[in-house]
TIKOLKE-818732 format. One record per residue (C-alpha): residue in three letters; x, y, z; residue number from 1. Coordinates in steps of 0.1 Angstrom, whole numbers, always signed. Layout:
# TIKOLKE-818732
(node 'ALA', (X, Y, Z), NUM),
...
***
This chain:
# TIKOLKE-818732
(node 'MET', (+0, +0, -1), 1),
(node 'PHE', (+10, +35, -7), 2),
(node 'ALA', (+14, +60, +22), 3),
(node 'ARG', (-10, +90, +22), 4),
(node 'MET', (+4, +123, +25), 5),
(node 'ASP', (-17, +154, +35), 6),
(node 'ILE', (-14, +178, +5), 7),
(node 'GLY', (-9, +208, +30), 8),
(node 'LYS', (+22, +189, +45), 9),
(node 'LEU', (+38, +185, +11), 10),
(node 'PRO', (+75, +197, +10), 11),
(node 'GLY', (+80, +234, -1), 12),
(node 'ASP', (+96, +226, -35), 13),
(node 'VAL', (+70, +200, -43), 14),
(node 'LEU', (+41, +224, -34), 15),
(node 'HIS', (+59, +251, -54), 16),
(node 'MET', (+60, +229, -85), 17),
(node 'ILE', (+24, +217, -84), 18),
(node 'LEU', (+11, +254, -79), 19),
(node 'ARG', (+34, +267, -107), 20),
(node 'CYS', (+20, +240, -129), 21),
(node 'ALA', (-17, +252, -121), 22),
(node 'ILE', (-10, +289, -125), 23),
(node 'ASP', (+9, +286, -157), 24),
(node 'SER', (-20, +267, -175), 25),
(node 'PRO', (-26, +279, -211), 26),
(node 'ILE', (-57, +301, -201), 27),
(node 'GLU', (-62, +336, -214), 28),
(node 'GLU', (-45, +359, -189), 29),
(node 'TYR', (-76, +382, -186), 30),
(node 'ASP', (-96, +352, -171), 31),
(node 'ALA', (-66, +333, -155), 32),
(node 'TRP', (-70, +350, -122), 33),
(node 'LYS', (-102, +338, -114), 34),
(node 'LEU', (-89, +303, -111), 35),
(node 'HIS', (-57, +315, -90), 36),
(node 'ILE', (-79, +331, -62), 37),
(node 'PRO', (-87, +297, -45), 38),
(node 'LEU', (-50, +286, -44), 39),
(node 'LEU', (-43, +319, -24), 40),
(node 'SER', (-72, +315, -2), 41),
(node 'ILE', (-67, +279, +12), 42),
(node 'CYS', (-42, +286, +40), 43),
(node 'ARG', (-15, +309, +48), 44),
(node 'ARG', (+13, +283, +37), 45),
(node 'TRP', (-4, +282, +3), 46),
(node 'ARG', (-7, +317, -1), 47),
(node 'SER', (+30, +322, +7), 48),
(node 'VAL', (+39, +298, -19), 49),
(node 'ALA', (+15, +309, -45), 50),
(node 'ALA', (+16, +347, -42), 51),
(node 'PRO', (+51, +353, -59), 52),
(node 'LEU', (+37, +331, -88), 53),
(node 'VAL', (+4, +350, -93), 54),
(node 'TYR', (+16, +385, -88), 55),
(node 'ARG', (+42, +387, -114), 56),
(node 'ARG', (+36, +425, -121), 57),
(node 'MET', (+13, +450, -107), 58),
(node 'TYR', (-9, +477, -124), 59),
(node 'VAL', (-23, +504, -100), 60),
(node 'VAL', (-53, +524, -110), 61),
(node 'CYS', (-63, +549, -87), 62),
(node 'CYS', (-92, +574, -81), 63),
(node 'GLU', (-95, +602, -55), 64),
(node 'ASP', (-124, +601, -32), 65),
(node 'SER', (-139, +638, -35), 66),
(node 'SER', (-154, +636, +0), 67),
(node 'ASP', (-117, +636, +15), 68),
(node 'ASP', (-108, +665, +36), 69),
(node 'GLU', (-85, +685, +15), 70),
(node 'GLY', (-67, +699, +44), 71),
(node 'GLY', (-54, +667, +57), 72),
(node 'SER', (-23, +650, +52), 73),
(node 'ALA', (-20, +633, +20), 74),
(node 'ARG', (-1, +605, +37), 75),
(node 'THR', (-22, +596, +66), 76),
(node 'ARG', (-57, +610, +59), 77),
(node 'GLY', (-86, +586, +51), 78),
(node 'MET', (-88, +577, +12), 79),
(node 'GLY', (-110, +562, -13), 80),
(node 'THR', (-89, +544, -36), 81),
(node 'ARG', (-92, +514, -61), 82),
(node 'LEU', (-63, +492, -65), 83),
(node 'ASN', (-64, +468, -94), 84),
(node 'THR', (-38, +439, -100), 85),
(node 'ASN', (-41, +410, -122), 86),
(node 'VAL', (-60, +394, -90), 87),
(node 'ASN', (-81, +420, -72), 88),
(node 'LEU', (-64, +431, -38), 89),
(node 'ALA', (-78, +450, -12), 90),
(node 'ALA', (-57, +462, +19), 91),
(node 'SER', (-72, +473, +53), 92),
(node 'THR', (-58, +478, +90), 93),
(node 'GLY', (-24, +460, +82), 94),
(node 'HIS', (-34, +427, +64), 95),
(node 'ALA', (-45, +420, +31), 96),
(node 'HIS', (-77, +403, +17), 97),
(node 'LEU', (-83, +387, -17), 98),
(node 'PHE', (-118, +391, -30), 99),
(node 'GLN', (-133, +366, -55), 100),
(node 'PRO', (-157, +392, -73), 101),
(node 'ALA', (-141, +408, -102), 102),
(node 'GLU', (-153, +443, -93), 103),
(node 'ALA', (-129, +462, -76), 104),
(node 'ARG', (-135, +471, -40), 105),
(node 'ARG', (-133, +507, -28), 106),
(node 'LEU', (-107, +511, +1), 107),
(node 'GLU', (-109, +531, +32), 108),
(node 'THR', (-74, +530, +45), 109),
(node 'GLU', (-42, +552, +49), 110),
(node 'ILE', (-18, +553, +21), 111),
(node 'ALA', (+12, +540, +42), 112),
(node 'LEU', (-10, +508, +51), 113),
(node 'ALA', (-22, +503, +16), 114),
(node 'ALA', (+13, +503, +4), 115),
(node 'ALA', (+27, +482, +32), 116),
(node 'ALA', (+0, +455, +25), 117),
(node 'VAL', (+9, +452, -12), 118),
(node 'ARG', (+46, +449, -1), 119),
(node 'GLY', (+39, +423, +24), 120),
(node 'LEU', (+19, +402, -5), 121),
(node 'MET', (+43, +408, -33), 122),
(node 'PRO', (+77, +412, -15), 123),
(node 'SER', (+96, +402, -48), 124),
(node 'LEU', (+78, +426, -72), 125),
(node 'THR', (+104, +442, -98), 126),
(node 'ALA', (+80, +463, -119), 127),
(node 'ILE', (+53, +486, -113), 128),
(node 'ARG', (+32, +504, -142), 129),
(node 'SER', (+4, +530, -135), 130),
(node 'LYS', (-22, +532, -164), 131),
(node 'GLY', (-42, +563, -171), 132),
(node 'TYR', (-38, +601, -167), 133),
(node 'GLY', (-49, +626, -144), 134),
(node 'SER', (-36, +636, -109), 135),
(node 'GLY', (-42, +641, -73), 136),
(node 'ALA', (-24, +643, -40), 137),
(node 'LEU', (-37, +609, -29), 138),
(node 'VAL', (-29, +592, -63), 139),
(node 'GLU', (+7, +608, -65), 140),
(node 'ALA', (+15, +600, -28), 141),
(node 'LEU', (+3, +563, -31), 142),
(node 'LEU', (+24, +558, -62), 143),
(node 'GLY', (+54, +575, -45), 144),
(node 'GLU', (+48, +553, -14), 145),
(node 'LEU', (+50, +521, -35), 146),
(node 'ALA', (+79, +532, -55), 147),
(node 'GLY', (+97, +541, -23), 148),
(node 'LEU', (+90, +508, -7), 149),
(node 'TYR', (+104, +487, -36), 150),
(node 'SER', (+131, +512, -46), 151),
(node 'ALA', (+159, +490, -38), 152),
(node 'GLN', (+147, +462, -62), 153),
(node 'LEU', (+125, +477, -89), 154),
(node 'ALA', (+138, +474, -125), 155),
(node 'ARG', (+111, +491, -142), 156),
(node 'LEU', (+87, +521, -130), 157),
(node 'ALA', (+63, +537, -154), 158),
(node 'SER', (+35, +563, -146), 159),
(node 'ARG', (+20, +588, -167), 160),
(node 'ARG', (+3, +602, -136), 161),
(node 'PRO', (+25, +625, -117), 162),
(node 'ILE', (+45, +605, -90), 163),
(node 'ALA', (+59, +618, -58), 164),
(node 'VAL', (+90, +602, -55), 165),
(node 'PRO', (+101, +599, -17), 166),
(node 'GLU', (+130, +617, -5), 167),
(node 'GLY', (+161, +597, -5), 168),
(node 'ALA', (+147, +569, -28), 169),
(node 'CYS', (+175, +551, -44), 170),
(node 'PHE', (+166, +530, -75), 171),
(node 'ALA', (+197, +509, -76), 172),
(node 'GLN', (+184, +482, -98), 173),
(node 'MET', (+163, +503, -121), 174),
(node 'THR', (+167, +497, -160), 175),
(node 'HIS', (+137, +515, -171), 176),
(node 'LEU', (+123, +546, -157), 177),
(node 'ASP', (+94, +566, -174), 178),
(node 'ILE', (+78, +589, -149), 179),
(node 'ARG', (+62, +624, -145), 180),
(node 'PRO', (+76, +639, -115), 181),
(node 'SER', (+49, +656, -89), 182),
(node 'ALA', (+49, +693, -88), 183),
(node 'GLN', (+38, +690, -52), 184),
(node 'ALA', (+70, +672, -45), 185),
(node 'GLY', (+90, +698, -62), 186),
(node 'PHE', (+97, +676, -92), 187),
(node 'ARG', (+120, +654, -70), 188),
(node 'LEU', (+138, +627, -89), 189),
(node 'PRO', (+155, +596, -75), 190),
(node 'GLN', (+185, +602, -59), 191),
(node 'VAL', (+204, +571, -72), 192),
(node 'LEU', (+202, +554, -105), 193),
(node 'ALA', (+227, +524, -111), 194),
(node 'GLY', (+247, +523, -144), 195),
(node 'ALA', (+221, +496, -155), 196),
(node 'LEU', (+199, +523, -165), 197),
(node 'VAL', (+190, +519, -203), 198),
(node 'SER', (+158, +539, -209), 199),
(node 'LEU', (+150, +570, -192), 200),
(node 'SER', (+118, +591, -199), 201),
(node 'LEU', (+110, +623, -180), 202),
(node 'ARG', (+77, +640, -187), 203),
(node 'GLY', (+64, +675, -179), 204),
(node 'ILE', (+96, +690, -168), 205),
(node 'PRO', (+93, +727, -160), 206),
(node 'THR', (+119, +754, -167), 207),
(node 'ASP', (+127, +761, -130), 208),
(node 'CYS', (+132, +724, -120), 209),
(node 'GLY', (+162, +714, -100), 210),
(node 'TRP', (+175, +689, -127), 211),
(node 'ALA', (+192, +658, -115), 212),
(node 'ALA', (+229, +656, -123), 213),
(node 'PHE', (+241, +620, -132), 214),
(node 'THR', (+278, +611, -122), 215),
(node 'HIS', (+295, +578, -125), 216),
(node 'ASP', (+312, +564, -92), 217),
(node 'GLY', (+320, +528, -90), 218),
(node 'GLY', (+295, +520, -117), 219),
(node 'SER', (+264, +537, -103), 220),
(node 'GLY', (+250, +569, -114), 221),
(node 'ALA', (+245, +593, -85), 222),
(node 'ILE', (+219, +621, -86), 223),
(node 'ASP', (+223, +652, -69), 224),
(node 'GLU', (+188, +668, -69), 225),
(node 'HIS', (+200, +704, -63), 226),
(node 'CYS', (+226, +703, -91), 227),
(node 'LEU', (+213, +723, -121), 228),
(node 'LEU', (+217, +701, -153), 229),
(node 'PRO', (+240, +727, -172), 230),
(node 'ALA', (+266, +727, -143), 231),
(node 'SER', (+277, +692, -139), 232),
(node 'ALA', (+252, +666, -156), 233),
(node 'ALA', (+264, +636, -172), 234),
(node 'LEU', (+240, +610, -182), 235),
(node 'PRO', (+250, +574, -185), 236),
(node 'ALA', (+272, +570, -217), 237),
(node 'ARG', (+251, +544, -233), 238),
(node 'MET', (+213, +538, -231), 239),
(node 'SER', (+187, +522, -253), 240),
(node 'SER', (+164, +553, -251), 241),
(node 'LEU', (+161, +586, -238), 242),
(node 'SER', (+129, +607, -237), 243),
(node 'VAL', (+125, +642, -224), 244),
(node 'ALA', (+93, +661, -226), 245),
(node 'GLY', (+89, +696, -210), 246),
(node 'SER', (+92, +733, -216), 247),
(node 'SER', (+117, +749, -238), 248),
(node 'GLY', (+139, +759, -208), 249),
(node 'ALA', (+141, +719, -203), 250),
(node 'ILE', (+153, +714, -235), 251),
(node 'VAL', (+179, +742, -234), 252),
(node 'ALA', (+193, +727, -200), 253),
(node 'LEU', (+195, +694, -216), 254),
(node 'SER', (+215, +709, -244), 255),
(node 'HIS', (+243, +715, -221), 256),
(node 'ALA', (+246, +679, -209), 257),
(node 'ALA', (+265, +650, -225), 258),
(node 'ILE', (+240, +630, -246), 259),
(node 'PRO', (+244, +592, -243), 260),
(node 'ALA', (+247, +569, -273), 261),
(node 'THR', (+212, +554, -277), 262),
(node 'SER', (+190, +538, -304), 263),
(node 'LYS', (+159, +562, -296), 264),
(node 'LEU', (+160, +597, -286), 265),
(node 'SER', (+128, +616, -282), 266),
(node 'LEU', (+125, +654, -277), 267),
(node 'SER', (+90, +671, -269), 268),
(node 'ILE', (+86, +708, -262), 269),
(node 'THR', (+52, +711, -247), 270),
(node 'SER', (+54, +746, -235), 271),
(node 'ALA', (+73, +778, -239), 272),
(node 'ALA', (+96, +794, -212), 273),
(node 'PRO', (+94, +834, -213), 274),
(node 'GLY', (+122, +848, -231), 275),
(node 'LEU', (+135, +813, -245), 276),
(node 'GLN', (+116, +809, -277), 277),
(node 'GLY', (+147, +817, -298), 278),
(node 'ALA', (+169, +796, -279), 279),
(node 'VAL', (+152, +765, -288), 280),
(node 'GLN', (+166, +758, -323), 281),
(node 'PRO', (+204, +765, -312), 282),
(node 'ALA', (+198, +743, -282), 283),
(node 'LEU', (+183, +714, -306), 284),
(node 'ASN', (+213, +719, -327), 285),
(node 'ARG', (+237, +713, -299), 286),
(node 'ILE', (+219, +683, -289), 287),
(node 'MET', (+216, +667, -322), 288),
(node 'ALA', (+253, +676, -331), 289),
(node 'ARG', (+264, +653, -301), 290),
(node 'ALA', (+238, +628, -302), 291),
(node 'VAL', (+247, +592, -315), 292),
(node 'VAL', (+214, +577, -324), 293),
(node 'ALA', (+214, +543, -342), 294),
(node 'ALA', (+176, +542, -355), 295),
(node 'ASP', (+150, +568, -342), 296),
(node 'LEU', (+155, +604, -335), 297),
(node 'SER', (+122, +623, -330), 298),
(node 'CYS', (+113, +658, -321), 299),
(node 'THR', (+79, +674, -314), 300),
(node 'ILE', (+74, +711, -309), 301),
(node 'LEU', (+40, +713, -297), 302),
(node 'GLU', (+43, +750, -286), 303),
(node 'ASP', (+34, +773, -315), 304),
(node 'THR', (+54, +803, -304), 305),
(node 'VAL', (+88, +784, -308), 306),
(node 'PRO', (+99, +797, -344), 307),
(node 'ILE', (+119, +775, -368), 308),
(node 'ASP', (+145, +789, -392), 309),
(node 'PRO', (+150, +761, -418), 310),
(node 'GLY', (+181, +778, -432), 311),
(node 'SER', (+196, +773, -398), 312),
(node 'VAL', (+184, +738, -389), 313),
(node 'GLU', (+213, +714, -382), 314),
(node 'TRP', (+194, +681, -378), 315),
(node 'PRO', (+208, +656, -402), 316),
(node 'GLY', (+197, +625, -381), 317),
(node 'VAL', (+161, +634, -374), 318),
(node 'THR', (+138, +608, -386), 319),
(node 'ARG', (+105, +621, -371), 320),
(node 'LEU', (+95, +657, -368), 321),
(node 'GLN', (+63, +674, -358), 322),
(node 'LEU', (+56, +712, -359), 323),
(node 'SER', (+28, +734, -346), 324),
(node 'ALA', (+43, +768, -353), 325),
(node 'PRO', (+31, +785, -384), 326),
(node 'LEU', (+54, +775, -414), 327),
(node 'GLN', (+54, +791, -450), 328),
(node 'MET', (+52, +766, -477), 329),
(node 'CYS', (+86, +776, -492), 330),
(node 'ALA', (+102, +773, -456), 331),
(node 'MET', (+89, +736, -454), 332),
(node 'VAL', (+102, +729, -489), 333),
(node 'GLU', (+138, +743, -477), 334),
(node 'LEU', (+133, +722, -446), 335),
(node 'LEU', (+127, +690, -464), 336),
(node 'GLY', (+160, +694, -482), 337),
(node 'ARG', (+180, +700, -450), 338),
(node 'LEU', (+168, +667, -434), 339),
(node 'PRO', (+183, +637, -454), 340),
(node 'ASN', (+171, +610, -430), 341),
(node 'LEU', (+135, +624, -422), 342),
(node 'VAL', (+109, +594, -424), 343),
(node 'GLN', (+78, +613, -409), 344),
(node 'LEU', (+69, +651, -410), 345),
(node 'GLY', (+40, +667, -395), 346),
(node 'VAL', (+33, +703, -400), 347),
(node 'PHE', (+1, +715, -384), 348),
(node 'ASN', (+0, +751, -395), 349),
(node 'VAL', (+10, +755, -430), 350),
(node 'LEU', (+8, +789, -445), 351),
(node 'LEU', (-4, +786, -481), 352),
(node 'ASP', (-1, +821, -493), 353),
(node 'ALA', (+31, +814, -513), 354),
(node 'THR', (+29, +780, -529), 355),
(node 'PRO', (+61, +776, -552), 356),
(node 'LYS', (+53, +786, -590), 357),
(node 'GLU', (+61, +750, -603), 358),
(node 'ALA', (+27, +736, -587), 359),
(node 'PRO', (+2, +725, -609), 360),
(node 'ALA', (-25, +751, -615), 361),
(node 'PRO', (-59, +745, -599), 362),
(node 'GLY', (-79, +722, -621), 363),
(node 'HIS', (-50, +712, -645), 364),
(node 'PRO', (-30, +682, -631), 365),
(node 'ALA', (+4, +679, -640), 366),
(node 'SER', (+15, +661, -669), 367),
(node 'PRO', (+22, +622, -660), 368),
(node 'HIS', (+52, +628, -683), 369),
(node 'VAL', (+69, +656, -666), 370),
(node 'ARG', (+99, +647, -643), 371),
(node 'VAL', (+107, +667, -613), 372),
(node 'ALA', (+137, +668, -589), 373),
(node 'PRO', (+127, +654, -555), 374),
(node 'LEU', (+127, +675, -526), 375),
(node 'ASN', (+135, +645, -503), 376),
(node 'ILE', (+144, +609, -509), 377),
(node 'SER', (+138, +594, -474), 378),
(node 'LEU', (+101, +609, -464), 379),
(node 'GLN', (+76, +582, -461), 380),
(node 'GLU', (+48, +600, -441), 381),
(node 'LEU', (+35, +635, -447), 382),
(node 'MET', (+8, +650, -425), 383),
(node 'LEU', (-4, +686, -432), 384),
(node 'ASP', (-30, +708, -417), 385),
(node 'HIS', (-36, +747, -420), 386),
(node 'GLU', (-61, +770, -404), 387),
(node 'ARG', (-92, +762, -420), 388),
(node 'GLY', (-111, +793, -436), 389),
(node 'ALA', (-80, +810, -442), 390),
(node 'TYR', (-72, +796, -475), 391),
(node 'SER', (-92, +783, -503), 392),
(node 'ASP', (-96, +745, -512), 393),
(node 'GLN', (-77, +753, -544), 394),
(node 'ALA', (-46, +767, -525), 395),
(node 'ALA', (-43, +735, -503), 396),
(node 'THR', (-48, +714, -534), 397),
(node 'ALA', (-18, +731, -553), 398),
(node 'ALA', (+4, +727, -523), 399),
(node 'ILE', (-6, +690, -521), 400),
(node 'LYS', (+1, +684, -558), 401),
(node 'TYR', (+34, +701, -556), 402),
(node 'LEU', (+46, +680, -527), 403),
(node 'ALA', (+33, +647, -538), 404),
(node 'LEU', (+54, +648, -570), 405),
(node 'ARG', (+84, +655, -552), 406),
(node 'LEU', (+86, +628, -526), 407),
(node 'PRO', (+91, +596, -544), 408),
(node 'LEU', (+91, +573, -512), 409),
(node 'LEU', (+61, +587, -498), 410),
(node 'ARG', (+37, +559, -482), 411),
(node 'LEU', (+11, +580, -464), 412),
(node 'LEU', (-3, +614, -472), 413),
(node 'SER', (-27, +631, -448), 414),
(node 'ALA', (-40, +666, -454), 415),
(node 'TRP', (-69, +688, -442), 416),
(node 'THR', (-87, +698, -475), 417),
(node 'ALA', (-119, +691, -494), 418),
(node 'LEU', (-116, +656, -514), 419),
(node 'ASP', (-129, +667, -548), 420),
(node 'GLU', (-125, +657, -582), 421),
(node 'ASP', (-94, +678, -588), 422),
(node 'VAL', (-76, +657, -564), 423),
(node 'LEU', (-89, +625, -575), 424),
(node 'ALA', (-79, +632, -610), 425),
(node 'PHE', (-44, +644, -598), 426),
(node 'VAL', (-38, +612, -578), 427),
(node 'ASN', (-51, +588, -606), 428),
(node 'GLU', (-28, +608, -633), 429),
(node 'ASN', (+3, +609, -613), 430),
(node 'LYS', (+6, +574, -597), 431),
(node 'HIS', (+39, +569, -613), 432),
(node 'ALA', (+53, +596, -592), 433),
(node 'TYR', (+48, +577, -559), 434),
(node 'PRO', (+49, +540, -565), 435),
(node 'HIS', (+49, +534, -527), 436),
(node 'LEU', (+20, +554, -518), 437),
(node 'SER', (-3, +531, -497), 438),
(node 'GLY', (-25, +556, -479), 439),
(node 'ILE', (-43, +589, -486), 440),
(node 'ARG', (-62, +607, -459), 441),
(node 'PHE', (-80, +640, -469), 442),
(node 'SER', (-110, +656, -449), 443),
(node 'PHE', (-146, +657, -466), 444),
(node 'GLY', (-148, +694, -459), 445),
(node 'ALA', (-124, +722, -453), 446),
(node 'GLY', (-143, +744, -429), 447),
(node 'ARG', (-142, +743, -392), 448),
***
């Protein structure tokens, strides 16, 4: 006869193997958590073995309770928050509960206790991602509390919401950091980032932020929060990606730093700092002159008061460019000639009063036998917009015709103009000029 053994008394390694086989079943991840809950609810021992297998990553979704006392401390006052993970978790008064219903439960607890409960249940967590946008003192504090508790082991931290990084937080194992620092916390950044950092994305950085200075000491990157970037900043020498989105002042500050060799560099100017509009283009010239980018260098200027002078643009490595400032048609033509590696261009305020004379006259498509010199031999996507009502459909059509005939690798053309018979006839009669074109998007009306 075979001896019987209580399953609850199985050796830890055997129990771990059994639970792992159950959890790794080929069930869609969205529904798998429903089968995992019983494994975590049978006894304390089963929970301790199964929890690290179930909670492999965490997604935090928070909503602030409008009934909270706005004068209270964000760290200690009562809160209404929803925590969503791949299995629903609710924390209260120092211990965690798992609920079987799929609906998330509202919590009434303190931020520190909620974060501590998560930490106790998932001690080996190495990645946190907050989904969604918006802000609020409670949300920022909760995300910051979680980041602080896991700071010594986190490899990835991503949050589109502002996050209040705790003072003294040291992300020694961090490889991917993508955050929007909290204004209420003084835009504080982590104090220590290891040399393992390969991807850095900072969003919403203002002009007057005390930029972090990266210096190398024994293989680690130490950050001095109070050292302005122009003074002594040194980013890691090599990274897989670097993304900075902020004011024009932030880009000017970045231009004084050593830019790491990277496969992806993304720069986004979302607002203008007083008196610095004219300093943006020289700053971008400095950044791109030192940038060693293997694949993708994108620049987005959403602030329409930042002027661009095509004659002094020195961005040969740019692959993607989006501009919101008004740009004359002739200036855009010159810009195309100065960006030999450009793949995607979006100009969202084209001034159409001066379309080049070589453009086909309205109602008379260019002859399919006419050969013209290309403006750019790398551009694949072109997106145009203009102030509706300021120009006639004929002016927009003439600009489209002129550009389309001179961009031989164009795959996508998107423009705001009426889709009329003139445009259709032009497209049909000049198909030879853009053999790679696979997508055309026009509006069905030019008025706003």
